[in-house]
Every structure is written in structure tokens, then in C-alpha cells.
PDB file of N, CA, C and O in Angstrom:
ATOM      1  N   MET A   1     263.695  55.006 -18.374  1.00  0.00           N
ATOM      2  CA  MET A   1     262.554  55.725 -17.834  1.00  0.00           C
ATOM      3  C   MET A   1     262.947  56.558 -16.620  1.00  0.00           C
ATOM      4  O   MET A   1     262.498  57.695 -16.476  1.00  0.00           O
ATOM      5  N   ASP A   2     263.791  55.993 -15.736  1.00  0.00           N
ATOM      6  CA  ASP A   2     264.212  56.738 -14.556  1.00  0.00           C
ATOM      7  C   ASP A   2     264.968  58.008 -14.934  1.00  0.00           C
ATOM      8  O   ASP A   2     264.785  59.049 -14.302  1.00  0.00           O
ATOM      9  N   ASP A   3     265.819  57.930 -15.967  1.00  0.00           N
ATOM     10  CA  ASP A   3     266.553  59.117 -16.410  1.00  0.00           C
ATOM     11  C   ASP A   3     265.610  60.180 -16.945  1.00  0.00           C
ATOM     12  O   ASP A   3     265.811  61.370 -16.703  1.00  0.00           O
ATOM     13  N   THR A   4     264.590  59.760 -17.668  1.00  0.00           N
ATOM     14  CA  THR A   4     263.610  60.708 -18.209  1.00  0.00           C
ATOM     15  C   THR A   4     262.861  61.396 -17.073  1.00  0.00           C
ATOM     16  O   THR A   4     262.685  62.614 -17.096  1.00  0.00           O
ATOM     17  N   LEU A   5     262.418  60.625 -16.082  1.00  0.00           N
ATOM     18  CA  LEU A   5     261.704  61.201 -14.949  1.00  0.00           C
ATOM     19  C   LEU A   5     262.598  62.143 -14.155  1.00  0.00           C
ATOM     20  O   LEU A   5     262.150  63.205 -13.722  1.00  0.00           O
ATOM     21  N   ARG A   6     263.845  61.767 -13.963  1.00  0.00           N
ATOM     22  CA  ARG A   6     264.797  62.626 -13.249  1.00  0.00           C
ATOM     23  C   ARG A   6     265.009  63.929 -14.012  1.00  0.00           C
ATOM     24  O   ARG A   6     265.029  65.006 -13.417  1.00  0.00           O
ATOM     25  N   PHE A   7     265.167  63.827 -15.329  1.00  0.00           N
ATOM     26  CA  PHE A   7     265.348  65.022 -16.160  1.00  0.00           C
ATOM     27  C   PHE A   7     264.137  65.939 -16.072  1.00  0.00           C
ATOM     28  O   PHE A   7     264.279  67.147 -15.883  1.00  0.00           O
ATOM     29  N   LEU A   8     262.931  65.359 -16.209  1.00  0.00           N
ATOM     30  CA  LEU A   8     261.713  66.167 -16.137  1.00  0.00           C
ATOM     31  C   LEU A   8     261.549  66.815 -14.774  1.00  0.00           C
ATOM     32  O   LEU A   8     261.086  67.952 -14.680  1.00  0.00           O
ATOM     33  N   SER A   9     261.922  66.110 -13.722  1.00  0.00           N
ATOM     34  CA  SER A   9     261.858  66.674 -12.378  1.00  0.00           C
ATOM     35  C   SER A   9     262.804  67.865 -12.248  1.00  0.00           C
ATOM     36  O   SER A   9     262.436  68.894 -11.680  1.00  0.00           O
ATOM     37  N   LEU A  10     264.016  67.728 -12.769  1.00  0.00           N
ATOM     38  CA  LEU A  10     264.974  68.836 -12.733  1.00  0.00           C
ATOM     39  C   LEU A  10     264.478  70.041 -13.525  1.00  0.00           C
ATOM     40  O   LEU A  10     264.630  71.182 -13.088  1.00  0.00           O
ATOM     41  N   VAL A  11     263.890  69.786 -14.683  1.00  0.00           N
ATOM     42  CA  VAL A  11     263.351  70.880 -15.496  1.00  0.00           C
ATOM     43  C   VAL A  11     262.226  71.590 -14.740  1.00  0.00           C
ATOM     44  O   VAL A  11     262.150  72.819 -14.736  1.00  0.00           O
ATOM     45  N   ASN A  12     261.352  70.805 -14.100  1.00  0.00           N
ATOM     46  CA  ASN A  12     260.262  71.402 -13.327  1.00  0.00           C
ATOM     47  C   ASN A  12     260.788  72.274 -12.200  1.00  0.00           C
ATOM     48  O   ASN A  12     260.309  73.390 -12.003  1.00  0.00           O
ATOM     49  N   TYR A  13     261.772  71.774 -11.458  1.00  0.00           N
ATOM     50  CA  TYR A  13     262.342  72.575 -10.380  1.00  0.00           C
ATOM     51  C   TYR A  13     263.045  73.818 -10.921  1.00  0.00           C
ATOM     52  O   TYR A  13     262.935  74.893 -10.331  1.00  0.00           O
ATOM     53  N   ALA A  14     263.757  73.687 -12.020  1.00  0.00           N
ATOM     54  CA  ALA A  14     264.442  74.843 -12.615  1.00  0.00           C
ATOM     55  C   ALA A  14     263.439  75.904 -13.044  1.00  0.00           C
ATOM     56  O   ALA A  14     263.655  77.095 -12.817  1.00  0.00           O
ATOM     57  N   LEU A  15     262.347  75.479 -13.660  1.00  0.00           N
ATOM     58  CA  LEU A  15     261.316  76.443 -14.067  1.00  0.00           C
ATOM     59  C   LEU A  15     260.664  77.086 -12.848  1.00  0.00           C
ATOM     60  O   LEU A  15     260.399  78.288 -12.848  1.00  0.00           O
ATOM     61  N   GLY A  16     260.408  76.299 -11.818  1.00  0.00           N
ATOM     62  CA  GLY A  16     259.820  76.851 -10.595  1.00  0.00           C
ATOM     63  C   GLY A  16     260.730  77.877  -9.947  1.00  0.00           C
ATOM     64  O   GLY A  16     260.270  78.929  -9.502  1.00  0.00           O
ATOM     65  N   ILE A  17     262.018  77.574  -9.893  1.00  0.00           N
ATOM     66  CA  ILE A  17     262.976  78.527  -9.333  1.00  0.00           C
ATOM     67  C   ILE A  17     263.051  79.785 -10.198  1.00  0.00           C
ATOM     68  O   ILE A  17     263.163  80.894  -9.674  1.00  0.00           O
ATOM     69  N   SER A  18     262.990  79.616 -11.506  1.00  0.00           N
ATOM     70  CA  SER A  18     263.001  80.770 -12.415  1.00  0.00           C
ATOM     71  C   SER A  18     261.777  81.655 -12.195  1.00  0.00           C
ATOM     72  O   SER A  18     261.888  82.879 -12.139  1.00  0.00           O
ATOM     73  N   ILE A  19     260.621  81.030 -12.071  1.00  0.00           N
ATOM     74  CA  ILE A  19     259.390  81.794 -11.817  1.00  0.00           C
ATOM     75  C   ILE A  19     259.518  82.537 -10.490  1.00  0.00           C
ATOM     76  O   ILE A  19     259.120  83.697 -10.382  1.00  0.00           O
ATOM     77  N   GLY A  20     260.071  81.868  -9.485  1.00  0.00           N
ATOM     78  CA  GLY A  20     260.283  82.515  -8.192  1.00  0.00           C
ATOM     79  C   GLY A  20     261.210  83.714  -8.301  1.00  0.00           C
ATOM     80  O   GLY A  20     260.966  84.749  -7.680  1.00  0.00           O
ATOM     81  N   GLY A  21     262.275  83.581  -9.088  1.00  0.00           N
ATOM     82  CA  GLY A  21     263.197  84.693  -9.291  1.00  0.00           C
ATOM     83  C   GLY A  21     262.531  85.876  -9.980  1.00  0.00           C
ATOM     84  O   GLY A  21     262.725  87.026  -9.586  1.00  0.00           O
ATOM     85  N   VAL A  22     261.750  85.587 -11.002  1.00  0.00           N
ATOM     86  CA  VAL A  22     261.022  86.651 -11.709  1.00  0.00           C
ATOM     87  C   VAL A  22     260.014  87.311 -10.766  1.00  0.00           C
ATOM     88  O   VAL A  22     259.863  88.532 -10.765  1.00  0.00           O
ATOM     89  N   ALA A  23     259.330  86.501  -9.970  1.00  0.00           N
ATOM     90  CA  ALA A  23     258.347  87.041  -9.030  1.00  0.00           C
ATOM     91  C   ALA A  23     259.008  87.980  -8.027  1.00  0.00           C
ATOM     92  O   ALA A  23     258.499  89.069  -7.758  1.00  0.00           O
ATOM     93  N   LEU A  24     260.147  87.555  -7.473  1.00  0.00           N
ATOM     94  CA  LEU A  24     260.853  88.414  -6.522  1.00  0.00           C
ATOM     95  C   LEU A  24     261.361  89.696  -7.179  1.00  0.00           C
ATOM     96  O   LEU A  24     261.275  90.777  -6.596  1.00  0.00           O
ATOM     97  N   TYR A  25     261.889  89.567  -8.391  1.00  0.00           N
ATOM     98  CA  TYR A  25     262.362  90.747  -9.129  1.00  0.00           C
ATOM     99  C   TYR A  25     261.218  91.733  -9.367  1.00  0.00           C
ATOM    100  O   TYR A  25     261.356  92.932  -9.124  1.00  0.00           O
ATOM    101  N   GLU A  26     260.094  91.212  -9.842  1.00  0.00           N
ATOM    102  CA  GLU A  26     258.939  92.077 -10.124  1.00  0.00           C
ATOM    103  C   GLU A  26     258.439  92.772  -8.867  1.00  0.00           C
ATOM    104  O   GLU A  26     258.040  93.935  -8.906  1.00  0.00           O
ATOM    105  N   TYR A  27     258.465  92.052  -7.753  1.00  0.00           N
ATOM    106  CA  TYR A  27     258.017  92.670  -6.515  1.00  0.00           C
ATOM    107  C   TYR A  27     258.998  93.746  -6.051  1.00  0.00           C
ATOM    108  O   TYR A  27     258.588  94.854  -5.703  1.00  0.00           O
ATOM    109  N   LYS A  28     260.294  93.419  -6.046  1.00  0.00           N
ATOM    110  CA  LYS A  28     261.289  94.385  -5.578  1.00  0.00           C
ATOM    111  C   LYS A  28     261.368  95.603  -6.505  1.00  0.00           C
ATOM    112  O   LYS A  28     261.484  96.735  -6.036  1.00  0.00           O
ATOM    113  N   ARG A  29     261.306  95.374  -7.794  1.00  0.00           N
ATOM    114  CA  ARG A  29     261.496  96.455  -8.763  1.00  0.00           C
ATOM    115  C   ARG A  29     260.243  97.307  -8.966  1.00  0.00           C
ATOM    116  O   ARG A  29     260.328  98.531  -9.064  1.00  0.00           O
ATOM    117  N   HIS A  30     259.083  96.654  -9.028  1.00  0.00           N
ATOM    118  CA  HIS A  30     257.849  97.369  -9.398  1.00  0.00           C
ATOM    119  C   HIS A  30     256.739  97.264  -8.352  1.00  0.00           C
ATOM    120  O   HIS A  30     255.645  97.791  -8.553  1.00  0.00           O
ATOM    121  N   ARG A  31     257.016  96.586  -7.240  1.00  0.00           N
ATOM    122  CA  ARG A  31     256.011  96.344  -6.202  1.00  0.00           C
ATOM    123  C   ARG A  31     254.768  95.646  -6.763  1.00  0.00           C
ATOM    124  O   ARG A  31     253.645  95.871  -6.312  1.00  0.00           O
ATOM    125  N   ASN A  32     255.007  94.796  -7.756  1.00  0.00           N
ATOM    126  CA  ASN A  32     253.940  94.027  -8.396  1.00  0.00           C
ATOM    127  C   ASN A  32     253.804  92.698  -7.661  1.00  0.00           C
ATOM    128  O   ASN A  32     254.715  91.871  -7.703  1.00  0.00           O
ATOM    129  N   ILE A  33     252.660  92.482  -6.979  1.00  0.00           N
ATOM    130  CA  ILE A  33     252.504  91.242  -6.206  1.00  0.00           C
ATOM    131  C   ILE A  33     251.877  90.105  -7.018  1.00  0.00           C
ATOM    132  O   ILE A  33     251.828  88.970  -6.543  1.00  0.00           O
ATOM    133  N   THR A  34     251.401  90.387  -8.223  1.00  0.00           N
ATOM    134  CA  THR A  34     250.752  89.341  -9.025  1.00  0.00           C
ATOM    135  C   THR A  34     251.670  88.134  -9.242  1.00  0.00           C
ATOM    136  O   THR A  34     251.228  87.008  -9.017  1.00  0.00           O
ATOM    137  N   PRO A  35     252.926  88.316  -9.667  1.00  0.00           N
ATOM    138  CA  PRO A  35     253.796  87.144  -9.819  1.00  0.00           C
ATOM    139  C   PRO A  35     254.049  86.418  -8.498  1.00  0.00           C
ATOM    140  O   PRO A  35     254.237  85.202  -8.496  1.00  0.00           O
ATOM    141  N   MET A  36     254.057  87.139  -7.378  1.00  0.00           N
ATOM    142  CA  MET A  36     254.233  86.493  -6.078  1.00  0.00           C
ATOM    143  C   MET A  36     253.043  85.582  -5.777  1.00  0.00           C
ATOM    144  O   MET A  36     253.218  84.488  -5.241  1.00  0.00           O
ATOM    145  N   LEU A  37     251.855  86.022  -6.116  1.00  0.00           N
ATOM    146  CA  LEU A  37     250.668  85.200  -5.915  1.00  0.00           C
ATOM    147  C   LEU A  37     250.721  83.949  -6.798  1.00  0.00           C
ATOM    148  O   LEU A  37     250.307  82.866  -6.385  1.00  0.00           O
ATOM    149  N   ILE A  38     251.233  84.116  -8.004  1.00  0.00           N
ATOM    150  CA  ILE A  38     251.346  82.973  -8.917  1.00  0.00           C
ATOM    151  C   ILE A  38     252.359  81.970  -8.388  1.00  0.00           C
ATOM    152  O   ILE A  38     252.102  80.767  -8.421  1.00  0.00           O
ATOM    153  N   ILE A  39     253.502  82.435  -7.902  1.00  0.00           N
ATOM    154  CA  ILE A  39     254.499  81.489  -7.392  1.00  0.00           C
ATOM    155  C   ILE A  39     253.988  80.793  -6.140  1.00  0.00           C
ATOM    156  O   ILE A  39     254.300  79.622  -5.923  1.00  0.00           O
ATOM    157  N   LEU A  40     253.219  81.474  -5.320  1.00  0.00           N
ATOM    158  CA  LEU A  40     252.618  80.808  -4.163  1.00  0.00           C
ATOM    159  C   LEU A  40     251.673  79.694  -4.613  1.00  0.00           C
ATOM    160  O   LEU A  40     251.643  78.621  -4.011  1.00  0.00           O
ATOM    161  N   ALA A  41     250.907  79.948  -5.663  1.00  0.00           N
ATOM    162  CA  ALA A  41     250.021  78.918  -6.213  1.00  0.00           C
ATOM    163  C   ALA A  41     250.834  77.726  -6.694  1.00  0.00           C
ATOM    164  O   ALA A  41     250.468  76.577  -6.443  1.00  0.00           O
ATOM    165  N   VAL A  42     251.932  77.997  -7.383  1.00  0.00           N
ATOM    166  CA  VAL A  42     252.779  76.925  -7.911  1.00  0.00           C
ATOM    167  C   VAL A  42     253.396  76.109  -6.775  1.00  0.00           C
ATOM    168  O   VAL A  42     253.451  74.881  -6.844  1.00  0.00           O
ATOM    169  N   VAL A  43     253.854  76.790  -5.741  1.00  0.00           N
ATOM    170  CA  VAL A  43     254.470  76.087  -4.602  1.00  0.00           C
ATOM    171  C   VAL A  43     253.437  75.199  -3.901  1.00  0.00           C
ATOM    172  O   VAL A  43     253.746  74.073  -3.511  1.00  0.00           O
ATOM    173  N   ILE A  44     252.221  75.703  -3.744  1.00  0.00           N
ATOM    174  CA  ILE A  44     251.169  74.912  -3.087  1.00  0.00           C
ATOM    175  C   ILE A  44     250.840  73.669  -3.900  1.00  0.00           C
ATOM    176  O   ILE A  44     250.743  72.574  -3.345  1.00  0.00           O
ATOM    177  N   ALA A  45     250.669  73.824  -5.202  1.00  0.00           N
ATOM    178  CA  ALA A  45     250.256  72.698  -6.050  1.00  0.00           C
ATOM    179  C   ALA A  45     251.414  71.779  -6.413  1.00  0.00           C
ATOM    180  O   ALA A  45     251.192  70.678  -6.918  1.00  0.00           O
ATOM    181  N   GLY A  46     252.625  72.207  -6.168  1.00  0.00           N
ATOM    182  CA  GLY A  46     253.791  71.402  -6.526  1.00  0.00           C
ATOM    183  C   GLY A  46     254.476  70.818  -5.307  1.00  0.00           C
ATOM    184  O   GLY A  46     254.042  69.793  -4.780  1.00  0.00           O
ATOM    185  N   PRO A  47     255.550  71.463  -4.850  1.00  0.00           N
ATOM    186  CA  PRO A  47     256.356  70.886  -3.772  1.00  0.00           C
ATOM    187  C   PRO A  47     255.592  70.675  -2.461  1.00  0.00           C
ATOM    188  O   PRO A  47     255.810  69.673  -1.779  1.00  0.00           O
ATOM    189  N   LEU A  48     254.703  71.602  -2.102  1.00  0.00           N
ATOM    190  CA  LEU A  48     253.970  71.431  -0.848  1.00  0.00           C
ATOM    191  C   LEU A  48     253.055  70.212  -0.924  1.00  0.00           C
ATOM    192  O   LEU A  48     253.010  69.409   0.008  1.00  0.00           O
ATOM    193  N   GLU A  49     252.333  70.075  -2.018  1.00  0.00           N
ATOM    194  CA  GLU A  49     251.457  68.905  -2.170  1.00  0.00           C
ATOM    195  C   GLU A  49     252.273  67.610  -2.163  1.00  0.00           C
ATOM    196  O   GLU A  49     251.888  66.639  -1.511  1.00  0.00           O
ATOM    197  N   ASP A  50     253.392  67.592  -2.882  1.00  0.00           N
ATOM    198  CA  ASP A  50     254.256  66.408  -2.895  1.00  0.00           C
ATOM    199  C   ASP A  50     254.718  66.049  -1.486  1.00  0.00           C
ATOM    200  O   ASP A  50     254.702  64.879  -1.102  1.00  0.00           O
ATOM    201  N   PHE A  51     255.126  67.047  -0.724  1.00  0.00           N
ATOM    202  CA  PHE A  51     255.598  66.826   0.641  1.00  0.00           C
ATOM    203  C   PHE A  51     254.495  66.250   1.527  1.00  0.00           C
ATOM    204  O   PHE A  51     254.721  65.293   2.268  1.00  0.00           O
ATOM    205  N   LEU A  52     253.301  66.840   1.447  1.00  0.00           N
ATOM    206  CA  LEU A  52     252.189  66.376   2.275  1.00  0.00           C
ATOM    207  C   LEU A  52     251.752  64.961   1.897  1.00  0.00           C
ATOM    208  O   LEU A  52     251.465  64.143   2.771  1.00  0.00           O
ATOM    209  N   VAL A  53     251.702  64.674   0.597  1.00  0.00           N
ATOM    210  CA  VAL A  53     251.342  63.320   0.155  1.00  0.00           C
ATOM    211  C   VAL A  53     252.388  62.323   0.658  1.00  0.00           C
ATOM    212  O   VAL A  53     252.035  61.240   1.126  1.00  0.00           O
ATOM    213  N   HIS A  54     253.651  62.677   0.567  1.00  0.00           N
ATOM    214  CA  HIS A  54     254.718  61.794   1.060  1.00  0.00           C
ATOM    215  C   HIS A  54     254.552  61.532   2.555  1.00  0.00           C
ATOM    216  O   HIS A  54     254.739  60.405   3.013  1.00  0.00           O
ATOM    217  N   MET A  55     254.200  62.572   3.318  1.00  0.00           N
ATOM    218  CA  MET A  55     253.977  62.407   4.754  1.00  0.00           C
ATOM    219  C   MET A  55     252.845  61.419   5.019  1.00  0.00           C
ATOM    220  O   MET A  55     252.964  60.552   5.885  1.00  0.00           O
ATOM    221  N   VAL A  56     251.752  61.548   4.279  1.00  0.00           N
ATOM    222  CA  VAL A  56     250.612  60.650   4.448  1.00  0.00           C
ATOM    223  C   VAL A  56     251.004  59.223   4.072  1.00  0.00           C
ATOM    224  O   VAL A  56     250.653  58.275   4.773  1.00  0.00           O
ATOM    225  N   GLU A  57     251.730  59.072   2.969  1.00  0.00           N
ATOM    226  CA  GLU A  57     252.131  57.730   2.518  1.00  0.00           C
ATOM    227  C   GLU A  57     253.018  57.029   3.540  1.00  0.00           C
ATOM    228  O   GLU A  57     252.992  55.802   3.631  1.00  0.00           O
ATOM    229  N   GLU A  58     253.796  57.775   4.305  1.00  0.00           N
ATOM    230  CA  GLU A  58     254.699  57.201   5.291  1.00  0.00           C
ATOM    231  C   GLU A  58     253.985  56.816   6.591  1.00  0.00           C
ATOM    232  O   GLU A  58     254.535  56.066   7.398  1.00  0.00           O
ATOM    233  N   LYS A  59     252.784  57.314   6.797  1.00  0.00           N
ATOM    234  CA  LYS A  59     252.036  57.011   8.025  1.00  0.00           C
ATOM    235  C   LYS A  59     251.498  55.585   7.972  1.00  0.00           C
ATOM    236  O   LYS A  59     251.084  55.116   6.912  1.00  0.00           O
ATOM    237  N   PRO A  60     251.501  54.894   9.111  1.00  0.00           N
ATOM    238  CA  PRO A  60     250.937  53.541   9.148  1.00  0.00           C
ATOM    239  C   PRO A  60     249.412  53.582   9.267  1.00  0.00           C
ATOM    240  O   PRO A  60     248.860  53.345  10.341  1.00  0.00           O
ATOM    241  N   LEU A  61     248.750  53.878   8.174  1.00  0.00           N
ATOM    242  CA  LEU A  61     247.295  53.969   8.138  1.00  0.00           C
ATOM    243  C   LEU A  61     246.732  52.839   7.289  1.00  0.00           C
ATOM    244  O   LEU A  61     247.415  52.332   6.399  1.00  0.00           O
ATOM    245  N   PRO A  62     245.487  52.439   7.558  1.00  0.00           N
ATOM    246  CA  PRO A  62     244.835  51.470   6.670  1.00  0.00           C
ATOM    247  C   PRO A  62     244.740  52.048   5.260  1.00  0.00           C
ATOM    248  O   PRO A  62     244.640  53.263   5.091  1.00  0.00           O
ATOM    249  N   ALA A  63     244.771  51.187   4.261  1.00  0.00           N
ATOM    250  CA  ALA A  63     244.803  51.624   2.853  1.00  0.00           C
ATOM    251  C   ALA A  63     243.676  52.593   2.517  1.00  0.00           C
ATOM    252  O   ALA A  63     243.923  53.617   1.879  1.00  0.00           O
ATOM    253  N   GLY A  64     242.450  52.299   2.927  1.00  0.00           N
ATOM    254  CA  GLY A  64     241.314  53.162   2.611  1.00  0.00           C
ATOM    255  C   GLY A  64     241.447  54.540   3.227  1.00  0.00           C
ATOM    256  O   GLY A  64     241.168  55.549   2.580  1.00  0.00           O
ATOM    257  N   LYS A  65     241.873  54.578   4.474  1.00  0.00           N
ATOM    258  CA  LYS A  65     242.046  55.869   5.158  1.00  0.00           C
ATOM    259  C   LYS A  65     243.189  56.657   4.532  1.00  0.00           C
ATOM    260  O   LYS A  65     243.095  57.874   4.367  1.00  0.00           O
ATOM    261  N   LYS A  66     244.260  55.967   4.186  1.00  0.00           N
ATOM    262  CA  LYS A  66     245.404  56.621   3.559  1.00  0.00           C
ATOM    263  C   LYS A  66     244.977  57.274   2.238  1.00  0.00           C
ATOM    264  O   LYS A  66     245.345  58.414   1.957  1.00  0.00           O
ATOM    265  N   GLU A  67     244.202  56.547   1.436  1.00  0.00           N
ATOM    266  CA  GLU A  67     243.734  57.083   0.155  1.00  0.00           C
ATOM    267  C   GLU A  67     242.840  58.308   0.364  1.00  0.00           C
ATOM    268  O   GLU A  67     242.940  59.280  -0.384  1.00  0.00           O
ATOM    269  N   ARG A  68     241.973  58.267   1.370  1.00  0.00           N
ATOM    270  CA  ARG A  68     241.112  59.426   1.666  1.00  0.00           C
ATOM    271  C   ARG A  68     241.948  60.622   2.103  1.00  0.00           C
ATOM    272  O   ARG A  68     241.660  61.754   1.715  1.00  0.00           O
ATOM    273  N   CYS A  69     242.975  60.381   2.904  1.00  0.00           N
ATOM    274  CA  CYS A  69     243.848  61.477   3.342  1.00  0.00           C
ATOM    275  C   CYS A  69     244.581  62.095   2.151  1.00  0.00           C
ATOM    276  O   CYS A  69     244.722  63.316   2.074  1.00  0.00           O
ATOM    277  N   ILE A  70     245.044  61.262   1.231  1.00  0.00           N
ATOM    278  CA  ILE A  70     245.723  61.766   0.036  1.00  0.00           C
ATOM    279  C   ILE A  70     244.756  62.578  -0.815  1.00  0.00           C
ATOM    280  O   ILE A  70     245.132  63.616  -1.359  1.00  0.00           O
ATOM    281  N   GLN A  71     243.513  62.116  -0.935  1.00  0.00           N
ATOM    282  CA  GLN A  71     242.501  62.875  -1.680  1.00  0.00           C
ATOM    283  C   GLN A  71     242.221  64.211  -0.997  1.00  0.00           C
ATOM    284  O   GLN A  71     242.024  65.224  -1.666  1.00  0.00           O
ATOM    285  N   LEU A  72     242.204  64.212   0.341  1.00  0.00           N
ATOM    286  CA  LEU A  72     241.997  65.456   1.081  1.00  0.00           C
ATOM    287  C   LEU A  72     243.142  66.435   0.817  1.00  0.00           C
ATOM    288  O   LEU A  72     242.907  67.618   0.570  1.00  0.00           O
ATOM    289  N   VAL A  73     244.371  65.944   0.870  1.00  0.00           N
ATOM    290  CA  VAL A  73     245.526  66.791   0.559  1.00  0.00           C
ATOM    291  C   VAL A  73     245.394  67.343  -0.860  1.00  0.00           C
ATOM    292  O   VAL A  73     245.633  68.528  -1.088  1.00  0.00           O
ATOM    293  N   ASP A  74     245.016  66.495  -1.807  1.00  0.00           N
ATOM    294  CA  ASP A  74     244.849  66.919  -3.201  1.00  0.00           C
ATOM    295  C   ASP A  74     243.806  68.023  -3.323  1.00  0.00           C
ATOM    296  O   ASP A  74     244.040  69.027  -3.997  1.00  0.00           O
ATOM    297  N   GLN A  75     242.664  67.845  -2.679  1.00  0.00           N
ATOM    298  CA  GLN A  75     241.601  68.843  -2.768  1.00  0.00           C
ATOM    299  C   GLN A  75     241.988  70.155  -2.086  1.00  0.00           C
ATOM    300  O   GLN A  75     241.708  71.233  -2.611  1.00  0.00           O
ATOM    301  N   LEU A  76     242.623  70.069  -0.929  1.00  0.00           N
ATOM    302  CA  LEU A  76     243.015  71.288  -0.217  1.00  0.00           C
ATOM    303  C   LEU A  76     244.104  72.062  -0.958  1.00  0.00           C
ATOM    304  O   LEU A  76     244.057  73.290  -1.030  1.00  0.00           O
ATOM    305  N   THR A  77     245.074  71.350  -1.503  1.00  0.00           N
ATOM    306  CA  THR A  77     246.118  72.062  -2.249  1.00  0.00           C
ATOM    307  C   THR A  77     245.559  72.618  -3.560  1.00  0.00           C
ATOM    308  O   THR A  77     245.991  73.680  -4.009  1.00  0.00           O
ATOM    309  N   SER A  78     244.617  71.925  -4.171  1.00  0.00           N
ATOM    310  CA  SER A  78     243.961  72.461  -5.376  1.00  0.00           C
ATOM    311  C   SER A  78     243.191  73.731  -5.036  1.00  0.00           C
ATOM    312  O   SER A  78     243.209  74.701  -5.793  1.00  0.00           O
ATOM    313  N   LEU A  79     242.519  73.715  -3.895  1.00  0.00           N
ATOM    314  CA  LEU A  79     241.792  74.903  -3.446  1.00  0.00           C
ATOM    315  C   LEU A  79     242.748  76.074  -3.222  1.00  0.00           C
ATOM    316  O   LEU A  79     242.466  77.196  -3.644  1.00  0.00           O
ATOM    317  N   GLY A  80     243.881  75.816  -2.558  1.00  0.00           N
ATOM    318  CA  GLY A  80     244.872  76.873  -2.351  1.00  0.00           C
ATOM    319  C   GLY A  80     245.428  77.391  -3.665  1.00  0.00           C
ATOM    320  O   GLY A  80     245.596  78.597  -3.845  1.00  0.00           O
ATOM    321  N   PHE A  81     245.714  76.474  -4.587  1.00  0.00           N
ATOM    322  CA  PHE A  81     246.207  76.852  -5.906  1.00  0.00           C
ATOM    323  C   PHE A  81     245.220  77.780  -6.606  1.00  0.00           C
ATOM    324  O   PHE A  81     245.593  78.844  -7.101  1.00  0.00           O
ATOM    325  N   MET A  82     243.961  77.363  -6.639  1.00  0.00           N
ATOM    326  CA  MET A  82     242.941  78.160  -7.323  1.00  0.00           C
ATOM    327  C   MET A  82     242.720  79.510  -6.634  1.00  0.00           C
ATOM    328  O   MET A  82     242.499  80.518  -7.305  1.00  0.00           O
ATOM    329  N   LEU A  83     242.778  79.535  -5.312  1.00  0.00           N
ATOM    330  CA  LEU A  83     242.597  80.783  -4.575  1.00  0.00           C
ATOM    331  C   LEU A  83     243.689  81.788  -4.928  1.00  0.00           C
ATOM    332  O   LEU A  83     243.398  82.955  -5.190  1.00  0.00           O
ATOM    333  N   PHE A  84     244.940  81.340  -4.935  1.00  0.00           N
ATOM    334  CA  PHE A  84     246.021  82.261  -5.270  1.00  0.00           C
ATOM    335  C   PHE A  84     245.971  82.701  -6.732  1.00  0.00           C
ATOM    336  O   PHE A  84     246.325  83.839  -7.044  1.00  0.00           O
ATOM    337  N   LEU A  85     245.541  81.825  -7.625  1.00  0.00           N
ATOM    338  CA  LEU A  85     245.373  82.252  -9.021  1.00  0.00           C
ATOM    339  C   LEU A  85     244.234  83.254  -9.158  1.00  0.00           C
ATOM    340  O   LEU A  85     244.331  84.196  -9.945  1.00  0.00           O
ATOM    341  N   LEU A  86     243.160  83.064  -8.405  1.00  0.00           N
ATOM    342  CA  LEU A  86     242.066  84.043  -8.416  1.00  0.00           C
ATOM    343  C   LEU A  86     242.562  85.389  -7.912  1.00  0.00           C
ATOM    344  O   LEU A  86     242.267  86.423  -8.511  1.00  0.00           O
ATOM    345  N   LEU A  87     243.312  85.385  -6.817  1.00  0.00           N
ATOM    346  CA  LEU A  87     243.865  86.636  -6.307  1.00  0.00           C
ATOM    347  C   LEU A  87     244.797  87.296  -7.319  1.00  0.00           C
ATOM    348  O   LEU A  87     244.790  88.519  -7.464  1.00  0.00           O
ATOM    349  N   ALA A  88     245.594  86.495  -8.014  1.00  0.00           N
ATOM    350  CA  ALA A  88     246.482  87.039  -9.043  1.00  0.00           C
ATOM    351  C   ALA A  88     245.668  87.665 -10.169  1.00  0.00           C
ATOM    352  O   ALA A  88     245.998  88.753 -10.642  1.00  0.00           O
ATOM    353  N   ALA A  89     244.608  86.988 -10.600  1.00  0.00           N
ATOM    354  CA  ALA A  89     243.760  87.528 -11.674  1.00  0.00           C
ATOM    355  C   ALA A  89     243.079  88.810 -11.236  1.00  0.00           C
ATOM    356  O   ALA A  89     242.992  89.761 -12.013  1.00  0.00           O
ATOM    357  N   LEU A  90     242.596  88.852 -10.008  1.00  0.00           N
ATOM    358  CA  LEU A  90     241.943  90.066  -9.498  1.00  0.00           C
ATOM    359  C   LEU A  90     242.933  91.205  -9.325  1.00  0.00           C
ATOM    360  O   LEU A  90     242.566  92.372  -9.461  1.00  0.00           O
ATOM    361  N   ASN A  91     244.186  90.879  -9.025  1.00  0.00           N
ATOM    362  CA  ASN A  91     245.199  91.895  -8.796  1.00  0.00           C
ATOM    363  C   ASN A  91     245.850  92.404 -10.087  1.00  0.00           C
ATOM    364  O   ASN A  91     246.449  93.480 -10.100  1.00  0.00           O
ATOM    365  N   SER A  92     245.732  91.633 -11.170  1.00  0.00           N
ATOM    366  CA  SER A  92     246.395  92.057 -12.407  1.00  0.00           C
ATOM    367  C   SER A  92     245.754  93.334 -12.937  1.00  0.00           C
ATOM    368  O   SER A  92     244.574  93.608 -12.717  1.00  0.00           O
ATOM    369  N   LYS A  93     246.552  94.076 -13.621  1.00  0.00           N
ATOM    370  CA  LYS A  93     246.068  95.385 -14.102  1.00  0.00           C
ATOM    371  C   LYS A  93     245.758  95.340 -15.563  1.00  0.00           C
ATOM    372  O   LYS A  93     245.341  96.346 -16.137  1.00  0.00           O
TER     373      LYS A  93
END
């Protein structure tokens, strides 16, 4: 199971880096910001959320408060994700 999770994590990071590369290429080549907005959404809902949840989990908080903080991080990163996707949809031609 650990090998499967490690493999899936690597695939996710590889795809994220690929999307980032395409986004940068599209911006530099065509000044198209839509892919940049999409990669920002992906970063918010992926690595940034993981980092923030890890920070909360490491804090010495009571269990109930810790769970509420994690839910807050989840809701805020979901909001950021949706906002950047909305901007990408509005910006697409």
C-alpha cells in the first residue's frame, strides 16, 4: 500500500509540474493567462492545502479545535480553488 501511495503521489506531482510548465509556456508564448489561473487553483487545492493542514496537525491544540481549524483550511482553500477556476472560465475565449 505504501508503494502505491508513493507512486500516486509522484504521478500527482509530475502532472502538477507538467501543468505548470504548460501554463508558463502559454503565458510566455501567447500571453494567455487562463492556464496560469488554473495552475494557481491547483496549487491552492493541492500542495498549499496539504502544507496548511500539516501545520495545523503539528500544533498542540485540543482535538475539537484542531478539527475545526482543518475544516477552515479546507473551506478557504476550496474557496480559493473555485475563485481561480471562475476567473479562468471568465478569461477563456
